[in-house]
C-alpha positions, 0 to 999 in steps of 0.5 A: 884048849882042845882044837888047834888055834885058828889065826891070821898072821903077817909076821911075829917075833918073841917066844917069852912074853914079858909083862910091863908094870901093867899086868892085867889085859882087859877083855871086852865084848865083841867079835874080831875079824881075823884078817891080820889087821887091827882096824880102828875101834875093833878092839875097845879094850885097853892094850897091854904093852910088855917090856919087850914092846909087844902090844896085846889086845883081847876080846870075847864074843861069848864063845871065843877068846881073841887076842891080838899082838903087834910089835916091830920086827926088822926080819922075817924068820920063817926057816926053822932048821932049814936044810942046806947042801954045800956040795959035800954035806948037809947042814941045818940052820935057821929059826922062826918067829914065835909067840907063846901065850900062857894061862894059869890053870889055878894050880900053881904056887907063887913061882908063877907061870911065866917062861922063866919058871916054866920053859927051861929044859935044864935037867929035862924038866920045868923049874917048878915042882908042881902045877899046870899051865895052858899055852898057845904057841904060834910058830911062823914056820911050822904052823902059820902057813896052815893058819894054826898055832900049837895048843900045849900045856906045861906040867912037872912030868920029866921028859925030853920036852921039858915038861911041855906037852901037846894036847891030844890030836894030830900035829899040823907039822912034822920035822924033816929030821936027819934020817941017820945018815946025815941027810934029810928024811924027805927030799925032792924027787926033782932038781931042787933048783927047778921051778916047783908049784906050791899051794899057798893061801894067798900068794900076795900075802906070802911074798910080802913082809910087813916089818910091823906084824900082827897076829890074831889067835882065837880059841873057844872059851868052852873047855874041852879037856881035863887039864884045861879045867880052871884056866883063867882068861 
């Protein structure tokens, strides 16, 4: 998948996608409205419910594949590696709600394409010895504020990313890492406690947290890059 995945989201939880006894997500024809709400009758496909309580729906309009995901989440996690100063030193903590969808590229052995086989960083490589997997990775902090999800893929190339790589292009975010002195690389020029104006897409939606979240990622089915060839939907 070549371009960043557009989506509307209220809140999500879950990085590993565990599937229940029903393992097929039916895709029906139609066009989804990306408004963060699954309206009655909008998705006519039979939903797939995972063992962790995530309900998935799918729709295809001939150009885009739409996948809707819902589940209960009692907390809103949108502070990935947030910096805090205790008066003496800086420290980072916190994480974010995430959802990953993996697509078999038709090159994988019986080890499969689930996160148990593909996602680990042990020995700085994925657990499988060959093959490729395409992945949409939604992140509640790093991508969602701008309406994007990461478009990535897994292979067995050794590296510090565990075999997980991004498609070509510019990322929608960058980490405010330690600058080498124990401090954030980027800091506010004004008093951090002062009132600051922020540009947000919808102020009401940004301040309201719905414990039953919905995300609606979509992506063009037309394949644009070499390692996407053979992806199955």
